[in-house]
C-alpha positions in Angstrom: -199.3 -22.6 129.5 -200.1 -21.6 133.3 -197.7 -24.2 134.0 -195.0 -23.0 132.1 -195.2 -19.7 133.4 -195.2 -21.0 137.1 -191.8 -23.3 136.3 -190.3 -19.8 134.8 -191.4 -17.7 137.8 -190.3 -20.9 139.7 -187.2 -20.7 138.2 -186.4 -17.0 138.3 -186.7 -16.7 142.0 -184.6 -19.3 142.7 -182.5 -17.3 140.5 -182.1 -13.9 141.4 -182.1 -15.5 145.9 -178.8 -16.9 144.4 -177.1 -14.9 142.3 -178.8 -11.4 141.2 -179.7 -10.4 137.9 -177.5 -13.0 136.1 -179.6 -15.4 138.4 -182.8 -14.2 137.6 -181.9 -14.2 134.0 -180.1 -18.3 134.7 -183.0 -19.5 136.6 -185.6 -18.7 134.3 -183.6 -20.3 131.0 -184.0 -23.3 134.0 -187.4 -23.3 134.9 -188.4 -22.8 130.5 -186.3 -26.1 130.1 -188.0 -27.8 133.0 -191.2 -26.9 132.0 -191.3 -27.7 128.5 -190.1 -31.4 129.6 -192.8 -31.8 132.0 -195.6 -30.4 130.2 -194.4 -31.5 127.2 -193.0 -34.9 127.5 -193.0 -36.6 131.0 -196.7 -34.9 131.7 -199.0 -35.8 128.6 -197.0 -39.2 128.8 -198.1 -40.5 132.1 -202.0 -39.8 130.4 -200.7 -42.0 128.0 -199.9 -44.7 130.3 -203.4 -44.1 132.4 -205.1 -43.9 129.2 -203.3 -47.6 127.7 -203.5 -49.0 130.9 -207.7 -48.4 131.3 -208.4 -49.2 127.7 -206.3 -53.1 128.4 -207.7 -53.4 131.6 -211.5 -52.3 130.4 -211.1 -55.1 127.7 -209.4 -58.0 130.2 -212.0 -58.0 132.3 -214.6 -57.5 130.0 -213.7 -61.0 128.9 -213.7 -62.5 132.8 -217.2 -61.0 133.4 -217.8 -62.7 130.1 -216.6 -65.8 130.9 -217.8 -66.4 134.5 -220.5 -68.5 133.9 -218.1 -70.7 132.3 -218.8 -70.3 128.4 -218.2 -67.3 125.9 -221.1 -66.9 123.8 -221.7 -65.7 120.1 -223.8 -63.4 121.6 -221.1 -61.8 124.1 -218.9 -62.6 121.4 -220.9 -59.5 119.8 -221.5 -57.7 121.9 -218.2 -57.0 122.5 -216.7 -56.4 118.9 -220.1 -54.0 119.0 -218.2 -52.4 121.7 -215.2 -52.1 120.6 -217.3 -50.3 117.1 -218.7 -47.8 119.6 -215.9 -46.8 121.4 -213.9 -45.9 117.9 -210.9 -47.9 118.6 -208.4 -47.3 116.2 -207.0 -51.0 114.4 -204.3 -50.6 116.2 -206.6 -50.3 119.2 -209.0 -52.8 118.2 -206.4 -55.9 118.0 -205.1 -54.3 121.6 -208.5 -54.7 122.3 -209.2 -57.9 121.3 -205.8 -59.4 123.1 -206.7 -58.0 126.9 -210.5 -59.4 125.7 -208.9 -62.8 125.0 -206.1 -62.5 127.9 -209.7 -62.7 130.4 -211.1 -65.6 129.2 -208.4 -67.3 129.9 -208.5 -70.3 133.2 -206.2 -68.7 135.5 -206.4 -65.1 134.6 -205.3 -62.8 137.7 -208.6 -60.6 138.5 -207.0 -58.8 141.9 -204.2 -57.9 139.9 -205.8 -56.6 136.7 -207.8 -54.6 138.4 -205.0 -53.3 141.0 -203.1 -52.4 138.0 -205.5 -50.1 137.2 -206.4 -48.4 140.6 -202.3 -47.6 140.4 -202.6 -46.7 136.9 -205.3 -44.1 138.0 -204.4 -43.5 141.5 -207.7 -44.4 142.7 -210.1 -41.7 141.5 -212.8 -42.8 142.3 -215.0 -40.9 139.1 -213.2 -43.1 136.8 -213.0 -46.2 138.7 -216.8 -45.6 138.2 -216.4 -45.2 135.0 -214.8 -48.3 133.9 -217.5 -50.2 136.2 -220.0 -48.5 134.4 -219.3 -49.4 131.3 -218.5 -52.9 132.3 -221.5 -53.7 133.6 -222.9 -51.9 129.8 -220.9 -55.0 128.1 -222.6 -57.8 129.5 -226.0 -56.2 130.0 -226.1 -55.3 126.2 -227.0 -58.9 125.1 -230.3 -58.6 127.9 -229.2 -61.4 130.1 -227.5 -60.9 133.1 -226.0 -64.4 134.4 -226.5 -64.2 138.4 -222.6 -65.5 138.4 -221.4 -62.7 136.1 -223.5 -60.3 138.8 -221.2 -61.8 141.5 -218.3 -61.5 139.3 -219.0 -58.0 138.5 -219.7 -57.4 142.1 -216.3 -58.6 143.2 -214.7 -56.1 140.8 -216.4 -52.4 143.1 -215.2 -54.3 145.8 -212.2 -54.9 144.1 -212.0 -51.2 143.2 -212.4 -49.7 146.3 -216.0 -49.0 145.5 -219.3 -50.8 147.4 -222.2 -52.7 146.5 -224.5 -48.9 146.8 -221.9 -47.3 144.5 -223.2 -51.1 141.9 -226.5 -50.6 142.3 -226.4 -46.9 141.4 -225.4 -47.6 138.4 -227.2 -50.5 138.0 -230.8 -48.1 138.5 -229.0 -45.4 135.6 -228.9 -48.4 133.1 -232.4 -49.4 133.7 -233.3 -45.4 133.6 -231.9 -45.2 130.4 -233.1 -48.4 129.1 -236.4 -47.2 130.5 -236.6 -44.4 127.7 -239.2 -41.3 128.0 -242.6 -40.9 129.9 -242.7 -39.2 132.7 -245.4 -40.7 135.1 -246.9 -43.4 133.0 -246.7 -46.9 134.0 -243.9 -48.2 135.5 -243.5 -44.5 136.7 -242.8 -44.9 140.3 -239.3 -47.5 139.7 -238.1 -44.9 137.0 -238.5 -42.5 139.8 -237.5 -44.7 142.7 -234.4 -45.5 140.0 -234.1 -41.8 139.4 -233.6 -41.1 143.0 -230.6 -43.7 143.4 -229.4 -42.5 140.6 -228.5 -38.9 142.1 -227.7 -41.1 145.5 -230.2 -39.6 147.1 -233.5 -40.5 149.4 -237.3 -39.8 147.8 -237.3 -38.0 151.6 -234.5 -35.4 151.0 -235.3 -32.0 150.2 -235.4 -30.3 147.1 -231.9 -27.9 148.3 -230.4 -31.6 149.0 -231.3 -33.0 145.4 -230.0 -30.3 143.5 -226.5 -29.9 145.5 -226.2 -33.7 145.1 -227.5 -34.0 141.7 -224.4 -30.4 141.0 -221.8 -32.8 142.8 -222.9 -35.7 140.4 -222.6 -33.6 137.6 -219.1 -32.0 138.3 -218.0 -35.5 139.5 -218.5 -37.1 136.7 -218.7 -33.9 133.9 -216.4 -35.8 130.8 -213.8 -32.7 130.4 -212.8 -33.8 134.0 -212.2 -37.1 133.5 -210.4 -36.1 130.7 -207.9 -33.9 132.4 -207.6 -37.6 134.8 -206.7 -39.8 132.2 -209.7 -40.9 130.8 -209.5 -42.6 126.9 -211.1 -40.5 125.0 -212.8 -43.4 123.2 -214.2 -43.0 126.9 -215.9 -39.8 125.9 -219.1 -40.8 124.8 -219.7 -43.3 127.6 -219.1 -40.6 130.1 -222.2 -38.0 128.5 -224.1 -41.3 128.7 -223.7 -41.1 132.5 -224.3 -37.4 132.5 -227.7 -37.5 130.4 -228.9 -39.6 132.9 -227.5 -37.9 135.7 -229.6 -35.5 134.0 -232.4 -37.0 133.1 -233.3 -38.1 136.7 -233.0 -35.1 138.1 -236.0 -33.8 135.8 -237.6 -36.4 137.0 -237.5 -35.7 139.9 -238.2 -32.4 139.5 -241.0 -33.2 137.4 -242.3 -35.5 140.0 -242.3 -32.9 142.6 -244.2 -30.3 140.7 -240.5 -28.2 140.0 -241.4 -28.1 136.5 -239.1 -24.4 136.3 -235.8 -24.3 134.8 -232.6 -24.3 138.2 
């Protein structure tokens, strides 16, 4: 609605300067027409293209990662199929995902070109690229075994995305935290606390204010609604929600460890 109003206002202003009151009316009408095409046709279509490319690249790269150690095991195929179900893909989307997964397994699959298509589609948005990497890490770690070859390729994918090894380490810390469950400062609590700091991207020496700032920045950056507006497929919402849940859990764990039990 706001975009439409702006198009009408801009069109009307141009018309007024060019042709007085009659120009105002014609300009406003032209602005409305342009706004309708932009907001109802071109912009949604652009988001649709981003979402389609995101899904296609997700499963193509997933296929390549599963093949990284030379063979795609039945467990890895099962995990991929479970991922199809977890994302709530329609029958058509599931078929496209399966085709993309098989394409990624093929000899000669161009991993760099595939990642570059994704980067171009999402315009290099860091939060979307981190979500993509999170999906890949979750998928290949779901069978409980992360082969060295898979990890090397995952790091290569991160670098092709324009992300760093530290970005990957933060995601790995988040995944470990999610697998660790509750327990506060029980056995292994020190490791969980280290993972919590890594999840927020801060050092244990950071002040309370710095930690709160990092937490709020991370929550804003990875908010599912913001990612959806930038082209995240709706089927990925649950994955994005998991990330924000783990960010919140990491913050709570750090505050509990510091004795800051009051809600911020």
